[in-house]
C-alpha positions, -999 to +999 in steps of 0.1 A: +003-002+001+010+037-011+001+065+017-002+102+004-002+131+028-041+147+030-043+176+011-073+198+005-078+182-031-081+148-014-112+164-001-137+153-027-124+114-023-129+115+018-165+130+014-170+098-010-166+076+018-179+096+045-212+098+026-210+062+028-211+057+070-234+067+091-208+081+119-211+108+146-177+108+159-159+142+149-130+120+133-152+110+102-151+144+083-128+159+059-113+190+079-109+172+112-086+149+089-072+174+073-067+196+101-054+176+122-033+151+095+004+168+102-002+166+137-009+131+139+015+120+104-018+111+091-016+093+053-041+079+035-045+051+006-074+032-009-075-002-007-103-027-016-127-001-021-124+011+016-100+042+026-073+039+049-061+061+068-030+060+087-015+073+115+024+072+125+048+088+156+078+093+152+090+069+175+074+040+150+034+037+165+018+030+140-018+029+138-048+030+111-088+040+113-113+012+113-117+010+070-136+038+057-169+028+038-195+009+029-179-023+014-170-053+034-137-044+050-118-074+060-098-078+029-089-039+038-081-049+073-059-084+058-042-056+038-031-035+069-023-068+087+001-073+058+015-038+056+021-042+096+040-075+088+063-068+062+077-038+091+077-057+123+045-035+140+014-043+156-018-042+143-035-012+161-068+001+146-085+033+165-115+049+157-133+016+162-170+023+175-197-001+185-204-012+153-171-018+144-165-034+176-193-065+172-182-072+133-146-079+143-160-106+171-181-123+143-162-118+114-128-121+132-132-135+168-105-135+191-083-117+164-084-081+184-088-071+216-110-037+217-099-013+244-120+020+254-100+053+263-120+077+276-096+105+271-103+108+232-138+096+233-160+119+218-191+140+235-228+151+227-244+180+244-278+183+248-289+210+220-314+228+239-295+227+263-265+240+259-281+270+236-296+280+266-269+274+288-292+264+317-285+241+350-252+230+367-237+207+339-233+240+317-223+266+344-190+262+332-194+272+297-216+296+309-193+315+324-162+313+296-194+323+272-200+358+293-160+365+305-145+391+285 
């Protein structure tokens, strides 16, 4: 697999894959990946009708978003496994949603251990409460919003 940096002109490719999935993750949009691409050394490729996004640290840590798209992810995951095996690094998938975990347990039982990391979890606010900034939960947000 040949990976490429995420560039502005890649938006149409990313959007075509993101339109195939139903995700509320803030990571599953082009602007997030483009804006954080340099920081997390994100690169991408297409394999087996899926978008594969890789993150690689200077220390040699490599991880992949769960393959993005509506095709069967089996062959894309096999391509990731081959890529990792050739570099003698463990296979790490991140951005694994509940439905991905269920898919992995059904189609690749015992091959992956899914660990929840609350430090990188998305959070969702109730829109009406956030707009009104009512209640104790939103008090600190209200203070920030009115501070000059």
